[in-house]
C-alpha positions as CSV (number, residue, x, y, z in Angstrom):
1,X,-19.0,60.5,12.2
2,X,-22.6,59.5,12.5
3,X,-23.1,59.7,8.7
4,X,-19.8,58.1,7.8
5,X,-20.3,55.1,10.1
6,X,-23.9,54.3,9.2
7,X,-23.4,54.9,5.5
8,X,-20.2,52.8,5.5
9,X,-21.8,50.0,7.6
10,X,-25.0,49.9,5.6
11,X,-23.3,50.0,2.2
12,X,-20.8,47.3,3.0
13,X,-23.4,45.1,4.6
14,X,-25.4,45.4,1.4
15,X,-22.7,44.7,-1.2
16,X,-19.9,43.2,0.8
17,X,-16.4,43.6,-0.5
18,X,-13.6,41.4,-2.0
19,X,-10.8,40.4,0.3
20,X,-8.4,42.3,-2.0
21,X,-9.5,45.5,-0.3
22,X,-9.4,44.1,3.3
23,X,-5.7,44.6,3.9
24,X,-5.9,48.3,3.5
25,X,-6.3,50.0,6.9
26,X,-5.7,53.5,8.2
27,X,-4.3,51.8,11.3
28,X,-2.3,49.4,9.3
29,X,1.0,50.0,11.1
30,X,-0.4,50.1,14.6
31,X,1.0,53.6,15.1
32,X,-0.6,57.1,15.4
33,X,-2.9,58.8,17.8
34,X,-5.7,56.5,19.2
35,X,-8.3,59.2,18.6
36,X,-7.4,59.3,14.9
37,X,-7.8,55.5,14.7
38,X,-11.0,55.6,16.6
39,X,-12.4,58.2,14.2
40,X,-12.4,55.6,11.5
41,X,-13.4,52.8,13.7
42,X,-15.5,50.8,11.2
43,X,-13.2,51.4,8.3
44,X,-10.5,49.6,10.4
45,X,-12.4,46.3,9.9
46,X,-12.2,44.1,6.7
47,X,-15.3,44.6,4.5
48,X,-16.6,41.1,4.8
49,X,-16.1,41.1,8.5
50,X,-18.0,44.4,8.8
51,X,-20.9,42.9,6.8
52,X,-21.0,40.1,9.3
53,X,-21.1,42.4,12.3
54,X,-23.7,44.6,10.6
55,X,-26.0,41.6,10.2
56,X,-26.2,41.3,14.0
57,X,-26.8,45.0,14.7
58,X,-30.0,46.9,14.4
59,X,-30.0,50.4,12.9
60,X,-30.4,51.9,16.4
61,X,-27.4,49.9,17.6
62,X,-25.3,51.2,14.8
63,X,-26.4,54.8,15.5
64,X,-25.5,54.4,19.2
65,X,-22.1,53.1,18.2
66,X,-21.5,56.0,15.8
67,X,-22.5,58.5,18.5
68,X,-20.1,57.0,21.1
69,X,-17.6,59.4,22.6
70,X,-13.9,59.3,21.7
71,X,-13.0,57.5,24.9
72,X,-15.5,54.7,24.2
73,X,-14.3,54.3,20.7
74,X,-10.7,54.3,21.8
75,X,-11.5,51.6,24.3
76,X,-13.1,49.5,21.6
77,X,-10.1,49.6,19.4
78,X,-8.0,46.9,21.0
79,X,-10.9,44.5,20.8
80,X,-11.5,45.4,17.2
81,X,-7.8,45.1,16.4
82,X,-7.8,41.5,17.9
83,X,-11.0,40.6,16.1
84,X,-9.5,41.8,12.8
85,X,-6.4,39.6,13.3
86,X,-8.5,36.6,14.2
87,X,-10.6,37.2,11.1
88,X,-7.7,37.5,8.8
89,X,-6.3,34.2,10.1
90,X,-9.6,32.3,10.1
91,X,-10.7,33.2,6.5
92,X,-7.6,31.6,4.8
93,X,-8.7,29.2,2.1
94,X,-6.6,30.3,-1.0
95,X,-3.3,32.0,-1.8
96,X,-4.6,35.5,-1.9
97,X,-6.2,35.3,1.6
98,X,-3.0,33.7,2.8
99,X,-1.0,36.6,1.4
100,X,-3.4,39.0,3.2
101,X,-3.0,37.1,6.5
102,X,0.8,37.1,6.1
103,X,0.8,40.8,5.4
104,X,-1.4,41.4,8.5
105,X,1.1,39.5,10.7
106,X,4.1,41.3,9.1
107,X,2.8,44.8,9.7
108,X,2.3,44.3,13.4
109,X,5.0,45.1,16.0
110,X,4.9,41.6,17.6
111,X,7.4,39.7,19.7
112,X,9.1,36.9,17.6
113,X,7.4,34.2,19.8
114,X,3.9,35.7,19.1
115,X,4.7,36.0,15.4
116,X,5.8,32.3,15.4
117,X,2.6,31.3,17.1
118,X,0.5,33.1,14.5
119,X,2.5,31.5,11.6
120,X,1.9,28.1,13.2
121,X,-1.8,28.7,13.1
122,X,-1.6,29.5,9.4
123,X,0.2,26.2,8.9
124,X,-2.7,24.5,10.6
125,X,-5.0,26.1,7.9
126,X,-3.2,24.5,5.0
127,X,-5.7,21.7,4.8
128,X,-8.4,24.3,3.9
129,X,-6.4,25.3,0.9
130,X,-6.9,23.2,-2.3
131,X,-4.3,20.5,-2.9
132,X,-3.0,22.2,-6.1
133,X,-2.1,25.3,-4.0
134,X,-0.7,23.8,-0.9
135,X,2.9,23.5,-1.9
136,X,3.0,27.1,-3.0
137,X,1.3,28.0,0.3
138,X,4.0,26.1,2.1
139,X,6.7,28.1,0.3
140,X,5.1,31.4,1.2
141,X,4.8,30.4,4.8
142,X,8.4,29.2,5.0
143,X,9.5,32.5,3.6
144,X,7.7,34.1,6.5
145,X,9.3,31.7,9.0
146,X,12.7,32.6,7.6
147,X,12.1,36.1,8.7
148,X,12.0,35.1,12.4
149,X,15.1,35.1,14.6
150,X,16.6,31.6,14.7
151,X,16.0,31.0,18.4
152,X,12.2,31.7,17.9
153,X,11.8,29.0,15.2
154,X,12.3,25.8,17.2
155,X,8.7,24.9,18.3
156,X,7.3,26.3,15.0
157,X,9.6,24.1,12.9
158,X,8.4,21.1,14.9
159,X,4.9,22.0,14.1
160,X,5.7,22.5,10.4
161,X,7.6,19.2,10.0
162,X,4.6,17.3,11.5
163,X,2.2,19.2,9.2
164,X,4.2,19.2,5.9
165,X,5.9,15.8,6.3
166,X,9.0,16.8,4.3
167,X,11.4,14.1,3.1
168,X,14.6,14.1,5.2
169,X,17.8,14.8,3.3
170,X,19.0,11.6,1.7
171,X,15.5,10.0,1.7
172,X,14.3,8.3,-1.5
173,X,12.2,10.5,-3.8
174,X,8.4,10.1,-3.9
175,X,6.8,9.6,-7.3
176,X,6.2,13.0,-9.0
177,X,2.7,14.4,-9.0
178,X,0.6,15.2,-12.0
179,X,1.8,18.8,-12.2
180,X,5.5,19.4,-12.6
181,X,5.2,22.9,-11.2
182,X,3.7,21.4,-8.0
183,X,6.6,18.9,-7.8
184,X,9.2,21.7,-8.2
185,X,7.5,23.7,-5.6
186,X,7.6,20.8,-3.1
187,X,11.3,20.3,-3.8
188,X,11.9,24.0,-3.2
189,X,10.0,24.3,0.0
190,X,11.6,21.1,1.4
191,X,15.0,22.5,0.6
192,X,14.1,25.8,2.3
193,X,12.8,24.0,5.4
194,X,15.9,21.9,5.8
195,X,18.1,24.9,5.3
196,X,16.3,26.5,8.4
197,X,16.6,23.2,10.3
198,X,20.4,23.3,9.7
199,X,20.5,26.6,11.5
200,X,19.0,25.2,14.7
201,X,21.2,23.9,17.6
202,X,22.4,20.3,17.2
203,X,19.9,18.7,19.6
204,X,17.0,20.5,17.9
205,X,18.2,19.4,14.4
206,X,18.1,15.8,15.6
207,X,14.6,16.1,17.0
208,X,13.3,17.6,13.7
209,X,15.0,14.9,11.7
210,X,13.2,12.2,13.9
211,X,9.9,14.0,13.5
212,X,10.3,14.1,9.8
213,X,11.1,10.3,9.6
214,X,8.2,9.6,11.9
215,X,5.8,11.5,9.5
216,X,6.7,9.2,6.6
217,X,4.0,6.8,5.4
218,X,4.2,3.2,4.3
219,X,4.9,4.2,0.7
220,X,7.8,6.4,1.8
221,X,9.4,3.6,3.8
222,X,9.0,1.0,1.0
223,X,12.2,2.2,-0.8
224,X,14.3,3.5,2.0
225,X,17.8,2.1,2.7
226,X,17.3,0.9,6.3
227,X,20.9,-0.1,6.7
228,X,22.0,3.5,5.9
229,X,19.4,5.0,8.3
230,X,20.2,2.6,11.1
231,X,23.9,3.7,10.8
232,X,22.7,7.4,11.0
233,X,20.7,6.6,14.1
234,X,23.7,4.9,15.8
235,X,25.9,7.9,15.0
236,X,23.6,10.2,17.0
237,X,25.0,11.3,20.4
238,X,23.8,9.1,23.1
239,X,23.3,11.9,25.6
240,X,20.5,13.7,23.8
241,X,17.3,13.0,25.6
242,X,14.6,15.5,24.4
243,X,12.2,12.8,23.1
244,X,10.6,11.5,26.3
245,X,6.9,11.2,25.9
246,X,6.4,9.9,29.4
247,X,7.9,11.9,32.2
248,X,9.0,8.6,33.8
249,X,10.7,7.4,30.7
250,X,14.0,8.8,29.3
251,X,14.1,8.0,25.5
252,X,17.2,9.2,23.7
253,X,17.0,10.6,20.2
254,X,19.0,7.6,19.0
255,X,16.5,5.2,20.6
256,X,13.5,7.1,19.2
257,X,14.8,7.1,15.7
258,X,15.5,3.3,15.8
259,X,11.9,2.8,17.1
260,X,10.6,4.9,14.2
261,X,12.7,2.9,11.7
262,X,11.5,-0.4,13.1
263,X,7.9,0.8,12.8
264,X,8.5,1.8,9.2
265,X,10.1,-1.5,8.4
266,X,7.1,-3.4,9.8
267,X,4.5,-1.2,8.1
268,X,6.2,-1.3,4.7
269,X,6.8,-5.0,4.7
270,X,10.6,-4.8,5.0
271,X,10.4,-6.8,8.2
272,X,9.5,-9.9,6.2
273,X,12.3,-12.4,7.0
274,X,14.6,-13.7,9.7
275,X,17.5,-11.6,8.4
276,X,15.5,-8.4,8.8
277,X,14.7,-9.2,12.5
278,X,18.3,-10.2,13.2
279,X,19.5,-6.9,11.7
280,X,17.6,-4.9,14.4
281,X,18.6,-7.4,17.1
282,X,22.3,-6.9,16.2
283,X,21.7,-3.1,16.5
284,X,20.5,-3.5,20.1
285,X,23.9,-5.0,20.9
286,X,25.6,-1.9,19.5
287,X,23.8,0.5,21.8
288,X,26.2,1.9,24.4
289,X,26.5,4.9,26.7
290,X,29.1,7.6,26.2
291,X,31.4,5.8,28.8
292,X,31.1,2.4,27.0
293,X,28.5,0.7,29.2
294,X,25.5,-1.0,27.6
295,X,22.6,1.5,27.0
296,X,20.2,-0.8,28.8
297,X,17.0,1.1,28.5
298,X,17.4,1.7,24.8
299,X,18.2,-2.0,24.3
300,X,15.1,-3.1,26.2
301,X,12.8,-0.7,24.3
302,X,14.1,-1.9,20.9
303,X,14.0,-5.6,21.9
304,X,10.5,-5.2,23.3
305,X,9.3,-3.6,20.1
306,X,10.9,-6.4,18.1
307,X,9.1,-9.0,20.2
308,X,5.8,-7.2,19.7
309,X,6.4,-6.9,15.9
310,X,7.1,-10.6,15.8
311,X,3.7,-11.4,17.3
312,X,2.1,-9.3,14.6
313,X,4.2,-10.5,11.7
314,X,2.3,-13.0,9.5
315,X,4.8,-12.9,6.6
316,X,7.4,-15.1,8.3
317,X,7.5,-18.8,7.6
318,X,6.8,-20.8,10.8
319,X,10.4,-22.1,11.2
320,X,11.8,-18.6,10.7
321,X,9.4,-17.1,13.2
322,X,10.5,-19.8,15.7
323,X,14.2,-19.1,15.2
324,X,13.6,-15.4,15.7
325,X,11.6,-16.1,18.9
326,X,14.4,-18.3,20.2
327,X,17.0,-15.7,19.4
328,X,15.0,-12.9,21.2
329,X,14.7,-15.1,24.3
330,X,18.4,-15.8,24.3
331,X,19.1,-12.1,24.0
332,X,16.7,-11.2,26.7
333,X,18.5,-13.7,29.0
334,X,21.6,-11.5,28.7
335,X,19.8,-8.5,30.2
336,X,19.6,-7.8,33.9
337,X,16.5,-9.5,35.4
338,X,14.4,-6.4,35.8
339,X,15.1,-5.4,32.2
340,X,14.5,-8.9,30.8
341,X,11.0,-9.2,32.3
342,X,9.5,-6.7,29.9
343,X,10.9,-8.3,26.8
344,X,9.9,-11.8,28.0
345,X,6.4,-10.7,28.8
346,X,6.1,-9.3,25.3
347,X,7.4,-12.6,23.9
348,X,4.4,-14.3,25.5
349,X,2.2,-12.4,23.0
350,X,3.5,-14.8,20.4
351,X,1.4,-17.6,21.8
352,X,-1.8,-15.6,21.2
353,X,-1.2,-16.2,17.4
354,X,-3.3,-19.3,16.5
355,X,-0.5,-21.3,14.8
356,X,1.8,-20.8,17.8
357,X,-0.8,-21.3,20.4
358,X,0.0,-25.0,20.8
359,X,3.8,-24.5,21.2
360,X,3.9,-25.9,24.8
361,X,7.7,-26.5,24.7
362,X,8.6,-22.8,24.0
363,X,5.9,-21.6,26.4
364,X,7.3,-23.7,29.3
365,X,10.8,-22.7,28.4
366,X,9.8,-19.1,28.7
367,X,8.2,-19.7,32.0
368,X,11.2,-21.6,33.4
369,X,13.4,-18.7,32.3
370,X,11.1,-16.1,33.6
371,X,10.5,-17.7,37.0
372,X,14.2,-17.2,37.8
373,X,13.8,-13.4,37.3
374,X,10.4,-12.5,38.7
375,X,11.6,-12.6,42.3
376,X,9.1,-12.0,45.1
377,X,7.2,-9.2,43.5
378,X,3.5,-10.2,43.6
379,X,2.5,-7.9,40.7
380,X,5.2,-9.4,38.5
381,X,4.1,-12.9,39.3
382,X,0.5,-12.0,38.6
383,X,1.6,-10.7,35.2
384,X,3.1,-14.1,34.4
385,X,0.0,-15.9,35.6
386,X,-2.1,-13.8,33.1
387,X,0.5,-14.2,30.3
388,X,1.3,-17.9,30.5
389,X,-1.1,-19.5,33.0
390,X,-2.4,-22.2,30.7
391,X,1.2,-23.3,30.0
392,X,2.4,-23.5,33.6
393,X,2.8,-27.1,34.7
394,X,2.4,-25.9,38.3
395,X,-0.3,-23.4,37.6
396,X,-2.7,-24.5,40.3
397,X,-0.1,-24.4,43.1
398,X,1.3,-21.2,41.8
399,X,-2.2,-19.6,41.7
400,X,-3.0,-20.8,45.3
401,X,0.2,-19.4,46.7
402,X,-0.2,-16.1,44.9
403,X,-3.8,-15.8,46.1
404,X,-2.9,-16.3,49.8
405,X,0.0,-13.8,49.5
406,X,-2.2,-11.3,47.7
407,X,-4.9,-11.3,50.4
408,X,-2.2,-10.4,53.0
409,X,-0.2,-7.8,50.9
410,X,-0.4,-4.1,51.3
411,X,-1.5,-1.5,48.8
412,X,-0.8,-0.4,46.1
413,X,0.5,-3.9,45.1
414,X,-2.9,-5.2,46.2
415,X,-4.8,-3.1,43.7
416,X,-2.4,-3.7,40.8
417,X,-2.5,-7.5,41.3
418,X,-6.3,-7.5,41.6
419,X,-6.6,-5.9,38.2
420,X,-4.4,-8.6,36.7
421,X,-6.4,-11.4,38.5
422,X,-9.6,-10.0,37.0
423,X,-8.4,-10.5,33.5
424,X,-7.4,-14.1,34.1
425,X,-10.1,-15.1,36.6
426,X,-12.5,-16.7,34.1
427,X,-9.9,-19.4,33.3
428,X,-8.1,-19.9,36.6
429,X,-8.5,-23.1,38.7
430,X,-10.7,-23.0,41.8
431,X,-9.3,-21.9,45.1
432,X,-8.1,-24.5,47.7
433,X,-11.5,-24.5,49.3
434,X,-13.1,-25.3,45.9
435,X,-14.5,-21.8,45.4
436,X,-14.4,-20.8,41.7
437,X,-11.8,-18.1,41.0
438,X,-14.0,-15.7,39.2
439,X,-16.7,-15.0,41.9
440,X,-13.9,-15.0,44.5
441,X,-12.1,-12.2,42.7
442,X,-15.4,-10.3,42.3
443,X,-16.0,-10.6,46.0
444,X,-12.6,-9.3,46.8
445,X,-13.0,-6.5,44.3
446,X,-16.2,-5.4,46.2
447,X,-14.1,-5.1,49.4
448,X,-11.6,-2.7,47.7
449,X,-12.0,1.1,48.2
450,X,-14.6,2.5,45.8
451,X,-12.1,4.2,43.5
452,X,-10.4,0.8,42.7
453,X,-13.4,-1.4,42.2
454,X,-14.3,-0.3,38.7
455,X,-10.9,-1.2,37.1
456,X,-11.1,-4.7,38.5
457,X,-14.7,-5.2,37.3
458,X,-13.8,-4.0,33.8
459,X,-11.0,-6.7,33.7
460,X,-13.5,-9.3,35.0
461,X,-15.9,-8.5,32.1
462,X,-13.0,-8.6,29.6
463,X,-11.9,-12.0,30.9
464,X,-15.5,-13.3,30.4
465,X,-15.6,-12.0,26.9
466,X,-12.1,-13.4,26.0
467,X,-13.2,-16.8,27.1
468,X,-16.3,-16.5,25.0
469,X,-18.7,-16.9,27.9
470,X,-22.3,-17.5,26.9
471,X,-24.6,-14.5,27.4
472,X,-26.9,-16.7,29.7
473,X,-24.0,-17.3,32.1
474,X,-24.9,-16.1,35.6
475,X,-21.6,-14.3,36.0
476,X,-22.7,-11.5,33.6
477,X,-25.7,-10.7,35.9
478,X,-23.6,-10.9,39.0
479,X,-21.1,-8.5,37.5
480,X,-23.7,-6.0,36.4
481,X,-25.5,-6.2,39.8
482,X,-22.2,-5.6,41.6
483,X,-21.4,-2.6,39.3
484,X,-24.6,-0.9,40.5
485,X,-22.8,0.1,43.6
486,X,-20.4,2.3,41.5
487,X,-21.0,5.9,40.5
488,X,-22.2,6.4,36.9
489,X,-18.7,7.4,35.6
490,X,-17.2,4.2,37.0
491,X,-20.2,2.0,36.1
492,X,-20.3,2.9,32.4
493,X,-16.9,1.3,31.5
494,X,-18.0,-2.0,33.2
495,X,-21.3,-2.0,31.3
496,X,-19.5,-1.1,28.1
497,X,-17.2,-4.1,28.5
498,X,-20.2,-6.4,29.1
499,X,-22.4,-5.3,26.2
500,X,-19.7,-4.7,23.6
501,X,-19.6,-7.4,20.8
502,X,-22.7,-9.3,22.1
503,X,-26.1,-8.3,20.9
504,X,-27.9,-10.4,23.5
505,X,-26.2,-8.6,26.3
506,X,-26.5,-5.3,24.5
507,X,-30.3,-5.7,24.3
508,X,-30.5,-6.9,27.9
509,X,-28.5,-4.1,29.5
510,X,-28.9,-1.2,27.1
511,X,-31.6,0.5,29.3
512,X,-29.2,0.2,32.3
513,X,-26.4,1.7,30.2
514,X,-28.6,4.5,29.0
515,X,-29.8,5.2,32.5
516,X,-26.2,5.7,33.7
517,X,-25.4,7.8,30.7
518,X,-28.2,10.3,31.6
519,X,-26.6,10.6,35.1
520,X,-23.3,11.8,33.8
521,X,-22.5,15.5,34.2
522,X,-22.8,17.3,30.9
523,X,-19.1,17.9,30.6
524,X,-18.4,14.2,30.7
525,X,-20.5,13.3,27.7
526,X,-18.1,14.5,25.0
527,X,-16.1,11.2,25.0
528,X,-19.0,8.9,26.1
529,X,-21.6,9.7,23.5
530,X,-19.6,8.6,20.4
531,X,-18.8,5.3,22.1
532,X,-22.5,4.8,23.1
533,X,-23.4,5.3,19.5
534,X,-20.7,2.8,18.5
535,X,-22.2,0.2,20.9
536,X,-25.5,0.2,19.0
537,X,-24.0,-1.0,15.7
538,X,-25.2,-4.5,16.4
539,X,-28.9,-3.5,16.8
540,X,-31.3,-4.3,14.1
541,X,-32.8,-1.3,12.2
542,X,-35.7,-0.4,14.4
543,X,-33.7,-0.8,17.6
544,X,-30.8,1.3,16.1
545,X,-33.2,4.1,15.3
546,X,-34.6,4.3,18.9
547,X,-31.0,4.0,20.3
548,X,-29.9,6.9,18.0
549,X,-32.6,9.2,19.5
550,X,-31.7,8.0,23.0
551,X,-28.1,9.1,22.5
552,X,-28.8,12.2,20.4
553,X,-31.1,13.6,23.0
554,X,-28.2,13.7,25.4
555,X,-26.4,16.1,23.0
556,X,-28.7,18.9,24.2
557,X,-27.5,18.5,27.8
558,X,-23.9,19.3,26.8
559,X,-22.3,22.7,26.8
560,X,-22.0,24.0,23.2
561,X,-18.2,23.9,23.2
562,X,-18.3,20.1,23.8
563,X,-20.9,19.1,21.2
564,X,-18.7,19.0,18.2
565,X,-17.2,15.5,18.3
566,X,-20.5,13.8,19.3
567,X,-22.4,15.8,16.6
568,X,-20.0,14.4,14.0
569,X,-20.5,10.8,15.1
570,X,-24.3,11.2,15.2
571,X,-24.4,12.7,11.8
572,X,-22.2,9.9,10.3
573,X,-24.8,7.2,10.9
574,X,-28.1,8.9,10.1
575,X,-28.1,7.9,6.4
576,X,-27.7,4.2,7.2
577,X,-30.7,4.5,9.5
578,X,-33.0,6.7,7.4
579,X,-31.9,6.3,3.8
580,X,-35.3,4.8,2.9
581,X,-37.4,7.5,4.6
582,X,-36.8,10.9,3.2
583,X,-39.2,12.6,5.6
584,X,-37.5,11.0,8.6
585,X,-34.1,11.9,7.3
586,X,-35.1,15.6,7.1
587,X,-36.5,15.4,10.6
588,X,-33.2,14.1,11.9
589,X,-31.2,16.7,9.9
590,X,-33.4,19.4,11.5
591,X,-32.8,17.9,14.9
592,X,-29.0,18.2,14.4
593,X,-29.2,21.7,13.0
594,X,-29.7,23.4,16.3
595,X,-26.6,22.0,18.0
596,X,-24.6,22.9,14.9
597,X,-25.8,26.5,14.9
598,X,-24.9,26.7,18.6
599,X,-21.2,26.4,17.6
600,X,-19.0,29.3,16.7
601,X,-18.9,29.9,12.9
602,X,-15.4,28.5,12.7
603,X,-16.4,25.3,14.5
604,X,-19.4,25.0,12.2
605,X,-17.1,25.2,9.2
606,X,-14.8,22.5,10.6
607,X,-17.7,20.2,11.4
608,X,-19.3,20.6,8.0
609,X,-15.9,19.9,6.3
610,X,-15.4,16.8,8.4
611,X,-18.9,15.6,7.8
612,X,-18.7,16.1,4.0
613,X,-15.4,14.3,3.8
614,X,-16.9,11.2,5.4
615,X,-19.8,10.9,2.9
616,X,-20.0,8.2,0.3
617,X,-21.8,8.6,-3.1
618,X,-25.4,7.9,-2.0
619,X,-25.0,9.7,1.3
620,X,-23.6,12.7,-0.5
621,X,-26.6,13.0,-2.7
622,X,-29.0,12.6,0.2
623,X,-27.2,15.3,2.3
624,X,-26.1,17.7,-0.4
625,X,-29.0,20.2,-0.2
626,X,-28.9,20.2,3.6
627,X,-25.1,20.7,3.6
628,X,-25.4,23.5,1.1
629,X,-28.0,25.3,3.2
630,X,-25.8,25.1,6.3
631,X,-22.9,26.5,4.3
632,X,-25.0,29.4,3.1
633,X,-25.6,30.5,6.7
634,X,-21.8,31.0,7.2
635,X,-20.0,34.2,6.4
636,X,-18.4,34.2,2.9
637,X,-14.9,33.7,4.2
638,X,-15.9,30.5,6.1
639,X,-18.3,29.3,3.4
640,X,-15.7,29.1,0.7
641,X,-13.7,26.1,2.1
642,X,-17.0,24.2,2.8
643,X,-18.1,24.8,-0.8
644,X,-14.7,23.6,-1.9
645,X,-15.0,20.4,0.0
646,X,-18.6,19.9,-1.2
647,X,-17.3,20.3,-4.8
648,X,-14.4,17.9,-4.4
649,X,-16.6,15.3,-2.6
650,X,-19.0,15.4,-5.5
651,X,-16.4,13.4,-7.4
652,X,-17.5,10.3,-5.5
653,X,-20.8,10.4,-7.4
654,X,-21.2,7.3,-9.6
655,X,-23.7,8.8,-12.0
656,X,-22.6,11.5,-14.4
657,X,-26.2,12.5,-15.0
658,X,-26.8,12.9,-11.3
659,X,-23.9,15.4,-11.2
660,X,-25.7,18.0,-13.4
661,X,-28.1,19.4,-10.7
662,X,-25.3,19.3,-8.1
663,X,-23.0,21.2,-10.5
664,X,-25.6,23.8,-11.1
665,X,-26.3,24.3,-7.4
666,X,-22.5,24.6,-6.6
667,X,-22.0,27.1,-9.4
668,X,-24.8,29.3,-8.1
669,X,-23.4,29.0,-4.5
670,X,-19.9,30.0,-5.8
671,X,-21.4,32.9,-7.7
672,X,-22.7,34.3,-4.4
673,X,-19.1,34.5,-3.0
674,X,-17.1,37.6,-3.4
675,X,-14.4,37.0,-6.2
676,X,-11.6,36.9,-3.6
677,X,-13.0,33.8,-2.0
678,X,-13.9,31.8,-5.1
679,X,-10.5,30.4,-5.6
680,X,-10.9,27.3,-3.4
681,X,-14.3,26.1,-4.8
682,X,-13.1,26.9,-8.4
683,X,-10.3,24.3,-8.0
684,X,-13.0,21.7,-7.2
685,X,-15.3,22.9,-9.9
686,X,-12.5,22.6,-12.5
687,X,-12.0,19.0,-11.6
688,X,-15.8,18.3,-11.4
689,X,-16.2,19.9,-14.9
690,X,-14.2,17.0,-16.4
691,X,-16.7,14.4,-15.0
692,X,-19.9,16.1,-16.4
693,X,-21.7,14.4,-19.3
694,X,-20.1,15.4,-22.6
695,X,-23.2,17.2,-23.8
696,X,-23.3,19.4,-20.7
697,X,-19.6,20.4,-20.7
698,X,-19.9,22.7,-23.6
699,X,-22.8,24.7,-22.0
700,X,-21.0,24.6,-18.6
701,X,-17.7,26.1,-19.7
702,X,-18.9,29.7,-20.1
703,X,-20.5,29.6,-16.7
704,X,-17.3,28.2,-15.2
705,X,-15.1,30.8,-16.8
706,X,-17.5,33.6,-15.8
707,X,-16.9,32.7,-12.1
708,X,-13.2,33.6,-12.7
709,X,-14.0,37.2,-13.2
710,X,-12.3,39.3,-10.5
711,X,-10.6,36.3,-8.9
712,X,-7.0,37.0,-8.2
713,X,-4.7,35.3,-10.7
714,X,-2.8,33.3,-8.1
715,X,-6.1,31.7,-7.0
716,X,-7.2,30.4,-10.4
717,X,-6.8,26.7,-11.2
718,X,-3.9,26.3,-13.6
719,X,-5.8,24.4,-16.3
720,X,-8.2,27.4,-16.6
721,X,-5.5,30.0,-16.3
722,X,-3.6,28.3,-19.2
723,X,-6.6,28.3,-21.6
724,X,-5.9,30.4,-24.8
725,X,-7.4,33.9,-24.8
726,X,-9.6,32.9,-27.7
727,X,-11.4,30.3,-25.5
728,X,-12.0,32.9,-22.9
729,X,-13.4,35.4,-25.4
730,X,-15.6,32.7,-27.0
731,X,-16.9,31.6,-23.6
732,X,-17.7,35.2,-22.6
733,X,-19.5,35.8,-25.9
734,X,-21.6,32.7,-25.3
735,X,-22.3,33.8,-21.8
């Protein structure tokens, strides 16, 4: 055992092994005596994974493992078995490694639910597979899903629909792609997917249909027959309610599909005239429960969405927009008072649009209608004060009455109304004793329990910003000084609202903001650091450089598992700060390398792929060597998709001559991969080859074809696989 383990480990670590050999395993079926399996412990692992393990073990460590007794080796087997499965799933970047992962899942005696979860993880890996392979990959995965019992497919099918975005049956066809084989594959896998959906229970079929429609983009909605799909939505059973996103809200499948269709109509431009709005308004009147009563909640949701869309719609002529607004108000008046309030409040958004801002007649009509429905609820009246205060003829008296009632009311209404007052305080009339409204609300906010103060102060800052208050106004200082009483986690949102969008306030209070940032517990920095970096966008160059270091230093306080998102944001801006100083750029890159290396290899791969995708032409050239070096530190299986993304992103380069050294470096990096992993970068290299200078293409072809040696046929780019044999022979001869 000693000789077999050390020789196997040393040999494989030295030469590696193609993934084609990785699926073979003496313990392949999970059966047999544990001692027999333990006897070939190392041979149980894939070759490339074994090489990775070997790089972390000294020779003495390997000898000790090989001399371990049978009980120890048997105890290690479950961990090795789990590690093997994780490795087979995480290394997927082309069709052959996908096949190996599917075979690994298929050979294991797993429960259907566990098998479905593993297949779902493979669907999440589809983005790592080159575009030209993805539809074939989907077909392979769907074949595996078809092998699951029907009851085990439900959640997995939801995941697939959201990932694959299949066209629902009866949807208009998308334009065909450049490759007819790819188009035919898409059609096949969409047909297979909907065939499995048809086997699901009725409620689940409806949910999957809605998820598919929701995944459509603007281009998909551009040619859809909305009348047909609206009728389909209305035909859905009213009682199905599995679409609730908020536990306190019960959204039926019918209502959800109508919401999605309205969103698609708005995004695609189909909601461009009065008739389109009235079509959806008429639909709201057709929504009834199974016993014939009006489906009030669905009606309110649809009408509220229509009112919101109207405020955003700039395509309508002014008189058309006014008629739609009038019709929505009339329809809202037919609803019960509690239901009408939400629609009417949304209609007030219409007055925020500049060319409707002076429509005093409609605003006062809305207020007169609304005041009959708001009743005695102080929170509801405060909402109207914020929404229509400037249009209220009796605003001063209304505000004074509301203020006096509010000071006497009990919680939680007191807290809710205080937040609403905060947003409007900058423009409200003085109190009866002549005290300005804004400092009065701030004073009352300071009297609230600590956990409620911050929310009111954030609204007070937002109100100052909305009213375009000058940075020298004393209210800014008063608010920042008052916020000092809050803990750091509550103080930061107040400071953020003060310094956002105003460089004078940003410079004035940046040190205060940074001081609070350093007091946050490390676990709270994951969401805060990206926004802190966003705030510095208004700084000039030198200030932005210093601010970058201030924020980046905080990255080292965070636990490694939380550093990923802030790292990506920090990396995105370094070129804009240091593009004219190569030495400084390298220093910053080195600074960010340690947090990157602290991540697990899979997280490193994902961060590098995201960072590469964000790069523009000049950034790509500046970061290319550094990115390539970081990719080289990853195991071959994880390096392949990073090289593939580097290769595809090289297409953003504007200079064909500048591509030549990048091409040469990418070819050398791909050569260092085992043949079984070259498929993903080869697809990018094939596309990049076409952008090389004409004089370089002839010399580059033999090198490109040489990379194909040993690559599984299913991983080869089709343009290369279709080359005549004579071209291959000639290229190999030149090579």
